[in-house]
A tleap script that builds the chain and sets N, CA, C and O, in Angstrom:
source leaprc.protein.ff14SB
mol = sequence {
  NMET PRO GLY ALA GLY ASP SER LEU HIE ALA
  LEU PRO PRO HIE LYS GLU GLY ALA PRO LEU
  TRP TRP LYS ILE THR ASN ARG ASN LYS HIE
  GLY ILE THR LEU ASP LEU ARG LYS PRO GLU
  GLY ARG ASP LEU PHE ALA LYS LEU VAL ALA
  GLY ALA ASP VAL PRO VAL GLU ASN PHE ARG
  PRO GLY MET LEU ASP GLY TRP GLY ILE THR
  ARG SER TRP LEU GLN GLU ILE SER PRO ARG
  LEU THR ILE LEU ARG VAL THR GLY PHE ALA
  ARG ILE PHE GLU ALA MET SER GLY PHE THR
  GLN CILE
}
set mol.1.N position { 80.562 122.627 52.564 }
set mol.1.CA position { 79.555 122.127 51.772 }
set mol.1.C position { 80.189 120.920 50.916 }
set mol.1.O position { 81.364 120.749 50.592 }
set mol.2.N position { 79.372 120.354 50.723 }
set mol.2.CA position { 79.588 119.170 50.023 }
set mol.2.C position { 80.484 119.643 48.444 }
set mol.2.O position { 80.233 120.699 47.862 }
set mol.3.N position { 81.446 118.711 47.987 }
set mol.3.CA position { 82.383 119.214 46.891 }
set mol.3.C position { 82.996 120.165 47.099 }
set mol.3.O position { 83.331 120.612 46.002 }
set mol.4.N position { 83.529 121.050 48.237 }
set mol.4.CA position { 84.292 121.855 48.286 }
set mol.4.C position { 84.740 121.131 49.227 }
set mol.4.O position { 85.379 120.519 48.371 }
set mol.5.N position { 85.082 120.493 50.384 }
set mol.5.CA position { 85.882 119.780 51.202 }
set mol.5.C position { 86.403 121.010 52.255 }
set mol.5.O position { 86.039 122.171 52.443 }
set mol.6.N position { 87.251 120.298 52.729 }
set mol.6.CA position { 87.806 121.389 54.147 }
set mol.6.C position { 88.642 122.363 53.784 }
set mol.6.O position { 89.712 122.209 53.197 }
set mol.7.N position { 88.025 123.641 54.227 }
set mol.7.CA position { 89.301 125.075 53.816 }
set mol.7.C position { 90.776 124.932 53.985 }
set mol.7.O position { 91.672 125.503 53.363 }
set mol.8.N position { 90.877 123.788 55.244 }
set mol.8.CA position { 92.245 124.003 55.773 }
set mol.8.C position { 93.328 123.248 54.910 }
set mol.8.O position { 94.547 123.323 55.058 }
set mol.9.N position { 92.617 122.485 53.957 }
set mol.9.CA position { 93.425 122.018 52.840 }
set mol.9.C position { 94.561 123.216 52.119 }
set mol.9.O position { 95.737 123.036 51.803 }
set mol.10.N position { 93.611 124.626 51.989 }
set mol.10.CA position { 94.236 125.133 51.282 }
set mol.10.C position { 95.272 126.300 52.314 }
set mol.10.O position { 96.170 127.017 51.875 }
set mol.11.N position { 94.918 126.223 53.421 }
set mol.11.CA position { 95.920 127.125 54.662 }
set mol.11.C position { 96.821 126.611 54.471 }
set mol.11.O position { 96.936 125.389 54.380 }
set mol.12.N position { 98.044 127.771 54.316 }
set mol.12.CA position { 99.648 127.441 54.027 }
set mol.12.C position { 99.902 127.299 55.636 }
set mol.12.O position { 99.126 127.743 56.483 }
set mol.13.N position { 100.698 126.847 55.818 }
set mol.13.CA position { 102.279 126.615 55.155 }
set mol.13.C position { 101.976 124.990 54.428 }
set mol.13.O position { 101.259 124.179 55.015 }
set mol.14.N position { 102.508 124.735 53.341 }
set mol.14.CA position { 102.569 123.650 52.248 }
set mol.14.C position { 103.858 123.426 52.381 }
set mol.14.O position { 104.618 124.349 52.676 }
set mol.15.N position { 104.358 121.979 52.153 }
set mol.15.CA position { 105.585 121.344 52.292 }
set mol.15.C position { 105.481 120.125 51.106 }
set mol.15.O position { 104.756 119.136 51.214 }
set mol.16.N position { 106.353 120.415 49.972 }
set mol.16.CA position { 105.745 119.561 49.107 }
set mol.16.C position { 104.453 118.939 48.387 }
set mol.16.O position { 104.136 117.812 48.008 }
set mol.17.N position { 103.765 120.402 48.377 }
set mol.17.CA position { 102.218 120.180 48.266 }
set mol.17.C position { 101.325 119.583 49.041 }
set mol.17.O position { 100.145 119.436 48.723 }
set mol.18.N position { 101.993 119.083 50.436 }
set mol.18.CA position { 101.106 119.020 51.727 }
set mol.18.C position { 100.704 119.617 52.422 }
set mol.18.O position { 101.432 119.752 53.405 }
set mol.19.N position { 99.277 120.425 52.475 }
set mol.19.CA position { 98.943 121.278 53.760 }
set mol.19.C position { 99.725 120.846 55.105 }
set mol.19.O position { 99.657 119.661 55.433 }
set mol.20.N position { 100.339 121.595 55.764 }
set mol.20.CA position { 100.797 121.153 57.022 }
set mol.20.C position { 99.889 121.276 58.331 }
set mol.20.O position { 99.738 120.372 59.154 }
set mol.21.N position { 99.353 122.451 58.383 }
set mol.21.CA position { 98.123 122.528 59.056 }
set mol.21.C position { 96.692 121.652 59.403 }
set mol.21.O position { 95.885 121.591 60.331 }
set mol.22.N position { 96.866 121.100 58.244 }
set mol.22.CA position { 95.771 119.938 57.749 }
set mol.22.C position { 96.406 118.785 58.501 }
set mol.22.O position { 95.779 118.244 59.412 }
set mol.23.N position { 97.674 118.368 58.147 }
set mol.23.CA position { 97.873 117.299 58.859 }
set mol.23.C position { 98.041 117.232 60.455 }
set mol.23.O position { 98.034 116.178 61.092 }
set mol.24.N position { 98.198 118.542 61.018 }
set mol.24.CA position { 98.371 118.747 62.522 }
set mol.24.C position { 96.863 118.772 63.220 }
set mol.24.O position { 96.742 118.415 64.392 }
set mol.25.N position { 95.969 119.116 62.609 }
set mol.25.CA position { 94.622 119.643 63.011 }
set mol.25.C position { 93.667 118.205 63.024 }
set mol.25.O position { 92.862 117.801 63.864 }
set mol.26.N position { 94.169 117.557 61.573 }
set mol.26.CA position { 92.734 116.177 61.413 }
set mol.26.C position { 93.865 115.314 61.598 }
set mol.26.O position { 93.783 114.517 60.663 }
set mol.27.N position { 94.730 115.069 62.186 }
set mol.27.CA position { 95.377 113.810 62.602 }
set mol.27.C position { 94.670 112.589 63.013 }
set mol.27.O position { 93.848 112.901 63.875 }
set mol.28.N position { 94.640 111.148 62.722 }
set mol.28.CA position { 93.830 109.972 62.666 }
set mol.28.C position { 92.168 110.484 62.549 }
set mol.28.O position { 91.348 109.930 63.283 }
set mol.29.N position { 91.807 111.361 61.772 }
set mol.29.CA position { 90.047 111.680 61.809 }
set mol.29.C position { 89.717 111.615 60.310 }
set mol.29.O position { 90.334 111.948 59.299 }
set mol.30.N position { 88.801 111.194 60.487 }
set mol.30.CA position { 88.332 111.186 58.957 }
set mol.30.C position { 87.070 112.263 58.409 }
set mol.30.O position { 86.043 112.472 59.053 }
set mol.31.N position { 87.369 112.834 57.193 }
set mol.31.CA position { 86.033 113.810 56.919 }
set mol.31.C position { 85.234 113.361 55.733 }
set mol.31.O position { 85.531 112.569 54.839 }
set mol.32.N position { 83.894 114.224 55.995 }
set mol.32.CA position { 83.297 113.553 55.077 }
set mol.32.C position { 82.087 114.734 54.752 }
set mol.32.O position { 82.239 115.577 55.636 }
set mol.33.N position { 81.303 115.024 54.138 }
set mol.33.CA position { 80.487 116.282 53.697 }
set mol.33.C position { 78.990 115.735 53.306 }
set mol.33.O position { 78.622 114.729 52.699 }
set mol.34.N position { 78.389 116.665 53.823 }
set mol.34.CA position { 76.839 116.135 54.324 }
set mol.34.C position { 76.364 117.276 54.010 }
set mol.34.O position { 77.177 118.167 54.255 }
set mol.35.N position { 75.138 117.741 53.455 }
set mol.35.CA position { 74.183 118.974 53.086 }
set mol.35.C position { 73.225 118.784 54.266 }
set mol.35.O position { 72.282 118.082 53.901 }
set mol.36.N position { 73.139 119.098 55.355 }
set mol.36.CA position { 72.166 118.756 56.428 }
set mol.36.C position { 70.944 119.655 55.914 }
set mol.36.O position { 69.884 119.370 56.472 }
set mol.37.N position { 70.884 120.500 55.135 }
set mol.37.CA position { 69.477 121.099 54.740 }
set mol.37.C position { 68.812 120.308 53.988 }
set mol.37.O position { 67.717 120.686 53.573 }
set mol.38.N position { 69.264 119.161 53.675 }
set mol.38.CA position { 68.705 118.461 52.621 }
set mol.38.C position { 68.222 116.860 53.370 }
set mol.38.O position { 68.847 116.445 54.346 }
set mol.39.N position { 67.115 116.110 52.800 }
set mol.39.CA position { 66.602 114.603 53.773 }
set mol.39.C position { 67.454 113.688 53.681 }
set mol.39.O position { 67.589 112.814 54.537 }
set mol.40.N position { 68.503 113.824 52.064 }
set mol.40.CA position { 69.573 112.895 52.555 }
set mol.40.C position { 70.818 112.801 53.135 }
set mol.40.O position { 71.583 111.841 53.211 }
set mol.41.N position { 70.921 114.029 53.567 }
set mol.41.CA position { 72.174 114.588 54.438 }
set mol.41.C position { 71.625 114.549 55.619 }
set mol.41.O position { 72.540 114.363 56.422 }
set mol.42.N position { 70.480 114.633 56.236 }
set mol.42.CA position { 69.840 114.247 57.407 }
set mol.42.C position { 70.020 112.923 57.757 }
set mol.42.O position { 70.630 112.580 58.769 }
set mol.43.N position { 69.461 112.080 56.878 }
set mol.43.CA position { 69.025 110.714 57.258 }
set mol.43.C position { 70.929 109.922 57.281 }
set mol.43.O position { 71.076 108.994 58.076 }
set mol.44.N position { 71.841 110.228 56.664 }
set mol.44.CA position { 72.962 110.126 56.649 }
set mol.44.C position { 73.335 110.145 57.865 }
set mol.44.O position { 73.729 109.167 58.501 }
set mol.45.N position { 73.194 111.635 58.388 }
set mol.45.CA position { 73.730 112.305 59.469 }
set mol.45.C position { 73.017 111.286 60.800 }
set mol.45.O position { 73.832 110.996 61.676 }
set mol.46.N position { 71.620 110.758 60.989 }
set mol.46.CA position { 71.191 110.242 61.751 }
set mol.46.C position { 71.750 108.494 61.911 }
set mol.46.O position { 71.628 107.754 62.887 }
set mol.47.N position { 72.232 108.278 60.882 }
set mol.47.CA position { 72.989 107.088 60.836 }
set mol.47.C position { 74.407 107.015 61.544 }
set mol.47.O position { 74.788 106.150 62.332 }
set mol.48.N position { 75.176 108.249 61.029 }
set mol.48.CA position { 76.571 108.285 61.977 }
set mol.48.C position { 76.168 108.662 63.299 }
set mol.48.O position { 76.836 108.247 64.246 }
set mol.49.N position { 75.096 109.443 63.510 }
set mol.49.CA position { 75.038 109.766 65.244 }
set mol.49.C position { 74.433 108.401 66.130 }
set mol.49.O position { 74.657 108.163 67.317 }
set mol.50.N position { 73.690 107.677 65.278 }
set mol.50.CA position { 73.258 106.638 66.065 }
set mol.50.C position { 74.567 105.516 66.669 }
set mol.50.O position { 74.327 104.609 67.467 }
set mol.51.N position { 75.596 105.734 66.246 }
set mol.51.CA position { 76.805 104.866 66.391 }
set mol.51.C position { 77.935 105.741 67.487 }
set mol.51.O position { 78.789 105.263 68.235 }
set mol.52.N position { 77.608 106.993 67.278 }
set mol.52.CA position { 78.237 108.157 68.007 }
set mol.52.C position { 78.293 108.415 69.390 }
set mol.52.O position { 77.173 108.868 69.628 }
set mol.53.N position { 78.995 108.396 70.552 }
set mol.53.CA position { 78.817 109.216 71.845 }
set mol.53.C position { 78.778 110.922 71.745 }
set mol.53.O position { 77.924 111.479 72.436 }
set mol.54.N position { 79.436 111.538 71.131 }
set mol.54.CA position { 79.317 112.961 71.338 }
set mol.54.C position { 79.298 113.549 69.717 }
set mol.54.O position { 80.324 113.421 69.049 }
set mol.55.N position { 78.269 114.096 69.216 }
set mol.55.CA position { 78.565 114.976 68.086 }
set mol.55.C position { 78.927 116.261 68.415 }
set mol.55.O position { 78.309 116.884 69.278 }
set mol.56.N position { 80.008 116.794 67.727 }
set mol.56.CA position { 80.373 118.089 67.956 }
set mol.56.C position { 80.263 119.422 66.543 }
set mol.56.O position { 80.992 119.456 65.552 }
set mol.57.N position { 79.261 120.283 66.843 }
set mol.57.CA position { 78.913 121.252 65.879 }
set mol.57.C position { 79.239 122.794 66.343 }
set mol.57.O position { 79.211 123.265 67.480 }
set mol.58.N position { 79.570 123.449 65.051 }
set mol.58.CA position { 80.027 124.892 65.655 }
set mol.58.C position { 79.352 125.808 64.845 }
set mol.58.O position { 79.876 126.879 64.538 }
set mol.59.N position { 77.892 125.385 64.355 }
set mol.59.CA position { 77.320 126.404 63.611 }
set mol.59.C position { 76.667 127.331 64.583 }
set mol.59.O position { 76.545 127.077 65.781 }
set mol.60.N position { 76.182 128.616 63.891 }
set mol.60.CA position { 75.374 129.394 64.684 }
set mol.60.C position { 74.438 129.128 65.386 }
set mol.60.O position { 73.718 128.223 64.965 }
set mol.61.N position { 74.047 129.796 66.748 }
set mol.61.CA position { 73.118 129.121 67.320 }
set mol.61.C position { 71.779 128.876 66.799 }
set mol.61.O position { 71.149 129.859 66.409 }
set mol.62.N position { 71.229 127.689 66.728 }
set mol.62.CA position { 69.683 127.914 66.202 }
set mol.62.C position { 69.442 127.373 64.733 }
set mol.62.O position { 68.340 127.269 64.195 }
set mol.63.N position { 71.016 126.954 64.025 }
set mol.63.CA position { 71.252 126.639 62.728 }
set mol.63.C position { 70.628 125.179 62.311 }
set mol.63.O position { 70.084 124.844 61.259 }
set mol.64.N position { 70.853 124.546 63.317 }
set mol.64.CA position { 70.940 122.934 63.251 }
set mol.64.C position { 69.465 123.216 63.552 }
set mol.64.O position { 68.813 123.062 62.519 }
set mol.65.N position { 68.776 123.538 64.494 }
set mol.65.CA position { 67.106 123.449 65.024 }
set mol.65.C position { 66.821 123.886 63.626 }
set mol.65.O position { 66.041 123.073 63.131 }
set mol.66.N position { 67.136 124.855 62.766 }
set mol.66.CA position { 66.198 125.691 61.868 }
set mol.66.C position { 66.100 124.458 60.670 }
set mol.66.O position { 65.185 124.439 59.845 }
set mol.67.N position { 67.211 123.423 60.717 }
set mol.67.CA position { 67.010 122.533 59.874 }
set mol.67.C position { 66.587 121.071 60.396 }
set mol.67.O position { 67.096 120.008 60.040 }
set mol.68.N position { 65.511 121.259 61.347 }
set mol.68.CA position { 65.161 119.719 61.727 }
set mol.68.C position { 66.159 118.909 62.653 }
set mol.68.O position { 65.898 117.814 63.151 }
set mol.69.N position { 67.313 119.595 62.805 }
set mol.69.CA position { 68.138 118.456 63.879 }
set mol.69.C position { 68.532 119.161 64.950 }
set mol.69.O position { 69.588 119.770 65.124 }
set mol.70.N position { 67.012 118.951 66.101 }
set mol.70.CA position { 66.970 119.520 67.050 }
set mol.70.C position { 67.366 118.578 68.003 }
set mol.70.O position { 67.508 117.408 67.648 }
set mol.71.N position { 67.641 119.039 69.595 }
set mol.71.CA position { 68.073 118.459 70.571 }
set mol.71.C position { 67.479 116.893 70.835 }
set mol.71.O position { 68.057 115.854 71.152 }
set mol.72.N position { 66.112 117.194 70.567 }
set mol.72.CA position { 65.060 116.117 70.645 }
set mol.72.C position { 65.194 115.162 69.690 }
set mol.72.O position { 64.935 113.990 69.961 }
set mol.73.N position { 65.570 115.499 68.590 }
set mol.73.CA position { 65.999 114.695 67.503 }
set mol.73.C position { 66.952 113.883 67.311 }
set mol.73.O position { 66.942 112.834 66.667 }
set mol.74.N position { 67.885 114.430 67.944 }
set mol.74.CA position { 68.942 113.757 68.158 }
set mol.74.C position { 69.512 112.720 69.256 }
set mol.74.O position { 70.494 111.976 69.268 }
set mol.75.N position { 68.494 112.985 70.157 }
set mol.75.CA position { 68.062 112.141 71.463 }
set mol.75.C position { 67.296 111.085 71.382 }
set mol.75.O position { 67.378 110.069 72.072 }
set mol.76.N position { 66.295 111.397 70.258 }
set mol.76.CA position { 65.592 110.120 70.021 }
set mol.76.C position { 66.291 108.918 69.142 }
set mol.76.O position { 65.987 107.757 69.415 }
set mol.77.N position { 67.259 109.206 68.055 }
set mol.77.CA position { 68.282 108.353 67.514 }
set mol.77.C position { 68.793 107.900 68.517 }
set mol.77.O position { 68.685 106.674 68.494 }
set mol.78.N position { 69.557 108.432 69.846 }
set mol.78.CA position { 70.675 107.972 70.610 }
set mol.78.C position { 70.411 108.650 71.867 }
set mol.78.O position { 70.896 109.725 72.223 }
set mol.79.N position { 69.605 107.925 72.496 }
set mol.79.CA position { 69.288 108.766 74.235 }
set mol.79.C position { 70.731 108.831 75.094 }
set mol.79.O position { 70.688 109.730 75.934 }
set mol.80.N position { 71.576 108.337 75.087 }
set mol.80.CA position { 72.502 108.397 75.570 }
set mol.80.C position { 73.947 109.597 75.337 }
set mol.80.O position { 75.028 109.772 75.901 }
set mol.81.N position { 73.152 110.278 74.095 }
set mol.81.CA position { 73.963 110.929 73.268 }
set mol.81.C position { 74.194 112.152 74.298 }
set mol.81.O position { 73.257 112.510 75.011 }
set mol.82.N position { 75.551 112.836 74.374 }
set mol.82.CA position { 75.994 114.208 74.786 }
set mol.82.C position { 76.329 114.848 73.603 }
set mol.82.O position { 77.164 114.385 72.826 }
set mol.83.N position { 75.660 116.004 73.398 }
set mol.83.CA position { 75.820 117.077 72.671 }
set mol.83.C position { 76.841 117.796 72.634 }
set mol.83.O position { 77.241 117.668 73.791 }
set mol.84.N position { 77.497 118.412 72.171 }
set mol.84.CA position { 78.827 119.307 72.164 }
set mol.84.C position { 78.561 120.655 71.169 }
set mol.84.O position { 78.506 120.373 69.972 }
set mol.85.N position { 78.411 121.900 71.473 }
set mol.85.CA position { 78.054 122.771 70.455 }
set mol.85.C position { 78.971 123.769 71.355 }
set mol.85.O position { 78.890 124.193 72.508 }
set mol.86.N position { 80.016 123.966 70.115 }
set mol.86.CA position { 81.055 125.061 70.473 }
set mol.86.C position { 80.979 126.636 69.592 }
set mol.86.O position { 80.252 126.785 68.609 }
set mol.87.N position { 81.702 127.530 70.050 }
set mol.87.CA position { 81.586 128.635 69.690 }
set mol.87.C position { 82.505 128.859 68.090 }
set mol.87.O position { 83.609 128.313 68.095 }
set mol.88.N position { 82.324 129.212 67.467 }
set mol.88.CA position { 83.418 129.277 66.364 }
set mol.88.C position { 84.611 130.022 66.641 }
set mol.88.O position { 85.411 130.157 65.715 }
set mol.89.N position { 84.898 130.590 67.888 }
set mol.89.CA position { 85.775 131.203 68.242 }
set mol.89.C position { 86.898 130.315 69.319 }
set mol.89.O position { 88.019 130.560 69.765 }
set mol.90.N position { 85.969 129.227 69.442 }
set mol.90.CA position { 86.704 127.755 70.202 }
set mol.90.C position { 88.380 127.854 69.932 }
set mol.90.O position { 89.066 127.925 70.952 }
set mol.91.N position { 89.051 127.862 68.683 }
set mol.91.CA position { 90.627 127.487 68.108 }
set mol.91.C position { 91.100 128.888 68.935 }
set mol.91.O position { 92.060 128.776 69.698 }
set mol.92.N position { 90.508 130.072 68.808 }
set mol.92.CA position { 90.825 131.182 69.436 }
set mol.92.C position { 91.291 131.043 70.864 }
set mol.92.O position { 92.415 131.400 71.217 }
set mol.93.N position { 90.515 130.585 71.568 }
set mol.93.CA position { 90.121 130.316 72.954 }
set mol.93.C position { 91.543 129.301 73.309 }
set mol.93.O position { 92.541 129.293 74.028 }
set mol.94.N position { 90.971 128.627 72.444 }
set mol.94.CA position { 92.115 127.454 72.925 }
set mol.94.C position { 93.787 127.689 72.739 }
set mol.94.O position { 94.723 127.060 73.234 }
set mol.95.N position { 93.772 128.949 71.747 }
set mol.95.CA position { 95.544 129.612 71.889 }
set mol.95.C position { 95.507 130.346 72.713 }
set mol.95.O position { 96.606 130.370 73.266 }
set mol.96.N position { 94.686 131.147 73.238 }
set mol.96.CA position { 94.729 132.271 74.134 }
set mol.96.C position { 95.198 131.660 75.451 }
set mol.96.O position { 96.037 132.202 76.171 }
set mol.97.N position { 94.343 129.985 75.838 }
set mol.97.CA position { 95.010 129.489 77.321 }
set mol.97.C position { 96.072 128.879 77.320 }
set mol.97.O position { 96.453 128.493 78.426 }
set mol.98.N position { 97.071 128.513 75.933 }
set mol.98.CA position { 98.065 128.336 75.852 }
set mol.98.C position { 97.888 126.883 75.971 }
set mol.98.O position { 98.801 126.226 76.471 }
set mol.99.N position { 96.612 126.201 75.493 }
set mol.99.CA position { 96.592 124.496 75.375 }
set mol.99.C position { 97.302 123.854 74.524 }
set mol.99.O position { 98.070 122.911 74.718 }
set mol.100.N position { 96.768 124.894 72.663 }
set mol.100.CA position { 97.556 124.578 71.886 }
set mol.100.C position { 99.193 124.659 71.820 }
set mol.100.O position { 99.745 124.321 70.773 }
set mol.101.N position { 99.957 125.100 72.923 }
set mol.101.CA position { 101.308 124.957 72.887 }
set mol.101.C position { 101.603 123.717 73.680 }
set mol.101.O position { 102.698 123.181 73.512 }
set mol.102.N position { 100.671 123.166 74.594 }
set mol.102.CA position { 100.816 121.784 74.892 }
set mol.102.C position { 100.895 120.810 73.956 }
set mol.102.O position { 101.020 119.634 74.297 }
savepdb mol mol.pdb
quit
């Protein structure tokens, strides 16, 4: 949620006040927060999507649709868009597959 930031900042371990897990999982990434339930958040998201190739979301199924962010709405903004929806268990599956070890 806007104002709270990413919860991984608080996840240990920390070294000299810096969250190490954050540095691993978000290397070379930029983070922002949007409230997609509000028109201002959806408008800004639409601007971001217009320049994107693949938006990735991990809400419960139907959550974005309920906020008006449907597949058709996204593809009206960018017809070439590939939409990736992942389960909340993606990290667990990643670890179980051995991919995280790589």
